[in-house]
N, C-alpha and C positions, 0 to 999 in steps of 0.2 A: 432761801437759796440752797443748793445741794452741791456737795463735793464728795471727796473720798475720805472717810473716817480712817485715820492712820494710828491714832493713839486714844484708847478708850477713856471715858470720863465726860462729865458735863460741866460747862462753865458759863457764867454770866458776869458781865462787868463792862467797864469803860474800854473803849478802843484806843490803842496807841497805834496810829497809822505810820508805819515805817516806809518812808519813801526816800530812796537813795538819791542824793544830789546828782543831777545830770552831769556826767563827765564828758567834756568835749576834748577828744584827742585830735590834735591838728598835726598834719605832716609838716615837718620843718627840715630844711637842709642844714647840715652842720659842716664846719670846717675842721674843727679840732676833734678827730676821732678818739684820741687818747683821753681827752677830757670827758667826752660823752660816755666812754666805757667806764671811766672812773665814777661818773655820776650814777650809772646803772649799778655798778658794784656796791656803791654806798647804799642805794635803795634796797638791794638784795640783802645786805647785811642787816639793815634795820628790819626788813620783813622777817628775816630768820629770828631776830630777837623777839619780835611780837608773837610769832608762831610758837616759839619756845615757851613764852609766858602762857599762851593759850593751852599748850600741852600740859604744863604744870598745873594750871587751874582745873583742866578737865580731869587729869589724873586724880586730883585731890577731891573734886566735887562730884564727878560722874562715874568714872571707872577706867581701868587700864585699857580695855578694848576700844572704848570711845576715844581715848587719848591718842591711840595709834593713828587716827585720822590725821593728826597734826604732824606725826612723824612722816607720814606720806607727803604732806604738804611741803615739808622741808626738803624731801627728796626731789620734789618737782623743781625747787629752786636750784638744785645741783644737777638736774637732768640736762645733758648736752642736746637732747632732741627738742628742748624747750628754750632755755636761756642760752645754750650754746648756739642755737640757730638765731636767736635774737642778736647776739654779739656779732655773728657773721653777717647778718643783714645790715647792722649799723656800719660795719667796715666796708662792705661792698657797695651799699647804696648811699652811704653818707647821710643817713636820716636819724632823727631823734629817737631816743629809747622808747618813749611812749608809743609812737607809731609802729615801731618794729615789734614791740610786744603785742600790740593790737592785731597786727596782721598774722603773726605766727600763731597766736591764740585762736583767732577765728578759723584758721586752716585746720588746726588740730581738733578743735571742738566739733567742727563739721564732720571730721573723720570719726570721732568717738560717738557722736550722736546718730550717725548712720548705722552703727553696729546694732545688732539685734539683742545684745545681752545687757541686762539692767546694770550689772557690775560696771561695764565699760561706760555706760551712759553716766553713771555716778562719777567716773573719772573725769568726765567733761565738766561736771559741776565743781569738782576739786580744782581743776586747772583754772577755771574762771575765777574761783575764789582767790587763789594764790596770785594770779596775774593782775587782777583788779586791785589787790592789796599793794602790789609794787607800783602800779600806775598811780594810785592815790598818793603814795609816798612821793613819787616823782613830781606830781602836780601840787603837792602840799595840800591835799584835800583832807579835812578832818574826818575821822572814822567814828561812826556812832558806837557807843559802848552800852550795850543792853544790860550790863551788870549795875549800872548807875540809876536805874529807874527808882523813883521815890514814891510811887503809889502802885496799887494793884491794878493790873491792866491785862487786856487780851491783845496780843500783837497781831496786826493785820498787815500783810506785806505781799508784794508780787511773788517773792521767793525768799527763803532764808538759807544762808550759807551755813556750812558746818561751824564757821567762826561765830556767826550770829547766835546759833543755838547753844554753843558751848559757853557763851558769855551770859546767857540768861540766868537771872536770879530766880530760883524756883519759888522763893517766898513772895516775889512780886508778880511773876508771870503766871496768870491763871490758865493760859492756854494760847494757842496761836492758830491763825487761819491764813492760808496762802492761795494765790491764784494758780500756781503751778505745783508740780511735785507728784510723788507717788509713794507707795508703801515702803519701797526699798531705798528712798533718799536718805542721806545721812541725817538730815534734820528730823525725819520721821522716826528713824531708829533711835536717835537721841531722845526724842520726846517720849517714846515708850520706856526707855531706860530711866528717864527722870520722872516718869509717871505724870507728864503734863499732857492734858487733852489736846488733840490737834486734828484739824481737817485741812486737806489740801485740794488743789484743783477746783477751787470755787471761782469760776470765771467772772471777771468784772467786779469783784468785791471791792478792790481798791478805789474804784470810781464811784462806788455807792455809799461809802462810809467816810466819816471824818473823825479825827481825834476827838475823844470825849463822847462820841455816840455810844449807845448801849447795844451790845450784841450778846446773844445767847446761842450756844451750839452744843451738839452732841458729837463727841469724838469717835463714837462707834458707828452711828448711823450716817454721819456726814451731813446732818441737817443744821443749817445756820439761820437764825432769826435776827433781822436787823430792826433796831429800835422797837421792840415789842411793846404792846400796850400792857397795862397793869394786870388785866385778866390773864393774858398770855404769860406774863412774868410769874404770876402766882402758880399757874399750872406747871410751868417749867421748873420752878423751885421745888414743887412737890415731887415731880418726876426725878429731879436731881437727888433729893433726899432718899427716895425709894431706891434709886440706883446705887447710891453710896452704902446704904444699909445692906443691899443685896451683895455688893462686892465684899463687904466685911464678913457677911455670913458664909460666903464661899470658903473661907478659911476653915470652917467647921468640917469641910469635906476632906481635909488632909488626913491621910491614914485610912480613908474609906476605899472600898473596892469600886472599880469602874464597871458597874454591873446594871443591867436593865431591870425593870420591875418584874420581868418574868425570868430572870436568872441568867441572861446571856452576858458573859464577862469578856471584856476586851482589855487591851493594854494601851494606856495613854503615855506616849513617849514624846521626846522633844527633838527638834532639829537644832544642831549646834554647828558653829564654825571654828571655835577656838576653845582653849582650856577655860577661859574666863566664863564662858557660857554655862559651864557645869553648875556654877553657883545658882543660876536661875532655875535649872532643872530640879535641884535639890530643894530650893526655896518654895517651888510651886508643886512639890510632891510628884514630880514626873516618875513614871514607872520604868524609865530607861531612856536611851537615846536611839531614835529610829533613823537618824541620818546625821553622821558626822562628816561635814564637807571638808575633806583634807586639802583642797586646793589652796586654802588660806595659809598653809604651811609653806607653800611655794611662792607666795606673792610678797611684794614689797621687800625684795632682797635681790642680790646680784648673782646668785648661783643656786643650784639645786640643794635642798636640804639633805644632809647626810642620813645614812641609815640610823645612826645613833640618835640624831636629833628627832627623827620621826618616831623611833622606838620609845624614847622618853616621853614624847607627847602622848602617844596612844596609851602607853602604860599608865601615865598619870591620870588620864580620863577614866580608864578602866578601873583603877583602884579607887578613885573618888566615888564611883557608882556602886561600889561594894556588892558586886555580884549581879547587879541589874544589867539587862542586855544593852550592848553597845554595838549598833550597826554602823560600820565604817565603810564609806564609799571610797573606792579607789579614785585616783586622780581624774578629775573632770576639768581639764584645761585644754586650751588650743583653739585656734581660729578666732573666736570672739573674745576669749579671755587670754590676752597676750602675756607671755613671759619674755621680756626683752632678751634675757640671756639665752633663751632657746632659739631665738631668731626664726620664729614660726612664719610661714608664708601668709601674706594678706590674702583674704578670700572674699569672693562676691557673696557667698551664702555660708557664713561661718557656722550657723546652727546645723547645717547639713554637711559640714566639712570635716576637716582633720582635727578631731577633738576626742576627749575622753578615752574610751577603750580603743578607738582607732589609733590614736597617738601612742597609747601604751603598748599595743601589739606591734607597732612599728619601732618604738624605742624601748626594746625589752630591757635595756640597762636601767632605765628609769623605773619601769614596772617591777622588775625583780627586786630592786632596792626597797621599794615600798612594801612589797609582799613579804620580804624578810622581816622588816620592821613590824608589820602587822602580826605575822605568825609568832614572833618572839614575844610581843606584847600580850598575845592571847593566853600566855601562861599566867597572867596576872589579873584576869577578869573574864567576863562573859562576852567576848568579842565575836562578832559575825562579820564576814566580808561580803561586800556588795559591789558588783560590777555595773557601771553606768553606760548608757547609750548602746547597749547591745541591740543589734538589729537582725542577727541571724544565729542559727544554731552553731554554725562554723566558728563564729567569733567566741561564743560561749565555751565551746570545747577547747579552742586554742587557749583561752584564758585559764581554764581549769588545768590544762596540761602544764602551763607555765607555773601555776601554783603548786602542782605536784612536784615539778622539778625543784622548786625552792624548798619544799618539805624534805625532799631527799637530801638536799645540801645540808639543811639544818640537822637532819638525823645523823649524817656522816660526821658533823662537827660536834655532836653530843649537846646540841642546844635545845632546850625545852620549848615546846609549843603544844597547843591543844590539838591533839590528833583528830578530834571529832568536831572541829570548828565548822560551823554552818556557813554555807556559801550560797548567795542569792543574787538576783539581778534587779535592777530598776526596770520596771515596765513603763517606758516613756515613748516608745516608737510603735506605731500601729501594726507594723509587721510582726512584732512580738505578741501584742495583744491578740491578734487574729489567730495565731497558732500557739497560744499560751497553753493549750492542752499538751502540746509536744514539749514545750520548755519546762512544764511542771514536772516532767519525768526526769529532768537533769539537774534540778536545783533543790535547795532546802527551803527556800522562801521566795516570794515576790514582794517587791515594794513598788507601788504604783506612783510614778512621778507625774502628777497631773499638769504641772506647769508646762512641760514640753509636750505631753500627750495631747493637751488641748490644741496647742498651736499646730502640731503636726497633723492632727485629725481634721481640723477645720481649715487648714492652710491660711492661718492668720498670724502675722508677725505681731506678737504681743507688745512689742516696743513701738509699733507704728500707731501714732495717735489718730490718724485718719480712719483706721479700721479697727481700733481697739474695742469698739462696741460689739464687734463680731466675736471677740474672744470671751467665751462664756462657758463656765463649768457646769451649767445646767443643760447644755446642748444634748438632745436625746441620743445622738451618736456616741458622745463621750460616756453617757450613763450606761448605754448598752455594752460598750467596751469594758467599762469597769466591772459590771456585773459578770460578764463572760470570763474575765480574768479571775475574779474571786471564785466563781463556780468551778472553773478548770483547775485552779490551785487546790481547792478542797477535794475534788475528785481523786487527786493524786496524793492526798494526805499532807499537803504542805500548808503552812500559814501564809496569809496574805495581809500586807500592811499598805499604808499610803503615807508618803512623805511630801507630797505637793501641798500647795496652799489650801486646796480644797478640804484637806483633812481637818483643818481648824475652823471651817466655815459653819457657824451655828445652824444655818438653814440646811446644810447638806449632811451634817452628822447623823440626823435620824434616818436619812435615806441610806447612808452607808451601813448603818446598823441593820437596816432591813435587808441589805444585800449580804450581810454576814461578814463584813470586814473584821479582821482579828486585831489589827494594831493600827492606831492613829498616831502619826508623828507630826508635831506642830510647834509653833512658837511657845516657849515655856509659859508665858503669861496667859495663854489660852487654855491651859490644861484643866484648871479647876472649873471653869465655866463649861468645858466639854464634859467633864465628869457629872456636873449638875444636870446637863441635858440628858445624858445617857441614863442616869439614875431615875429620871422622871418620865421615861418612855418605855413602851413594851416592844420587844423585837417582833412579836407576832403582828401587832398593829402596823408596824413599819413595813413588814413583808407585804401586807395588803396594799399599802400606799405604793410601794415599788411596783407591784403588779399592774397598777393603774398608770403610773407616770411613764413606765418603760415603753408604752405604746403611744405616748403623746407626740404630736408632730413638731412642736416648737419649744424653745427654752422658756419663752414667756408663759406658755401653758403650764409647764412644769413648775415654775416659780409661783405662779398664781395658785395652783393647786396646793402646794406646800404651805403657802401663807394662810390659805383658808382652812386647811384640814389638820395641820399639826400645831397644836397648842400645848405649851409646856408650863406646868404648874410652877409658880414662883417660889414655892417652899423649898427649903433645903432638907434633903432626906439622906 
């Protein structure tokens, strides 16, 4: 069977089939509204207690950032748009709490899942996790505790909630496989943090296995083997041993240069969202941060972060990197990533709407506060400023003009900042890629954001499962745009990086080397493997490959050619 590999590693063992008990929520009329509201309140109090215990467990055993998931869960319990609406429904319709929760949840989940942004889709998963917990408490349904497993198992489930994953005993859970999910799901993120192999989106697996069956899987390739014969088991165990030896040997590359066999050196940086992520950058020998997503500073709170809060955050990251480059993206929020306290308008096409630089240019008060904090922090490290979602030269010039205003303000106030700070843009809109020769004259660097560039170029909503197969980073049109952006940047003497998911794809890294990409920014855990790939290839050879694939008509042709013609030596050099 085949799924999506979301956490690397290979595992073989007994199946623990997690099937949630069927919960039947029946609509009932009530007479005593006060009593029903009291019953609901008691369930919410107990849910808060359970979630607090999960927070403490996760904080101790996983990490601070992962524990914040459960802070967000408790905020849902206090959210008037959720349980405030539930209470109102109980009062006006005189119905039982379980039914009111079910109806409100289904309505909100439908709204979240229709949005095009993966972050908002994960909010739907959080909402379902929290409301299911309250419903189970109301119905007195016992909840499964995955921390109490008494033997080594591979968990197979339709889906795993953040609560499920947080409870996992790493000593007992060899890995997990689910029918649904994606790389950005909380369970996938937590699996990578815990270094538990995982594969998601394996359709129909819960119908094909039973508890105590044997399953083997590869959390990188997404391959799942059900009840393999002894010959297959022996082969799998040999591959597993080789893989684990290879992963250990990658540590030998720490401190090495990211340079090809013929001397082309690049920078391998990391994408981060919070201060906590810096530890992973340092642990995996990242050469900097190529994308600091600042929107997380604005989320899970009830008001905008102050200049001082932002300054301290940016300063701390910059100092932790000890002079390594730190590319900070200005606020990318709006439309699909809602901040309740901003009361942003609901939109039919949020990815094409009021977001990122468009919001910032409209709300200059928010933008200038962030730019002041960024410039002040630049005195403490190698910070670079990057504007997202730029689609025209006019937007870029207006953004730069506001930055100059802020510089003048700081100068008048005798506040230090790096007067030579580099300013760049994310290239994620086709209009920018197509005239990147003109943009290159006005910025210090480009960073190609492939996640959005792919969907804008191919007109594919990457969150729509019915057409997700059309979302492909090997699409010839995308590869041509990437090459054009890199070439145009170099003609004007600026460096070009990439901070989309494609930058960490082992199959695409050699192609990007052949195109001359200067900086790759990816998940921290991918850095050492990327360095291994780069040190085992020749840029000249990859230039020859690029010359051939750039004229191929289909993504399938491109992938097949790469698979057949690019072989990387397994040795560590």
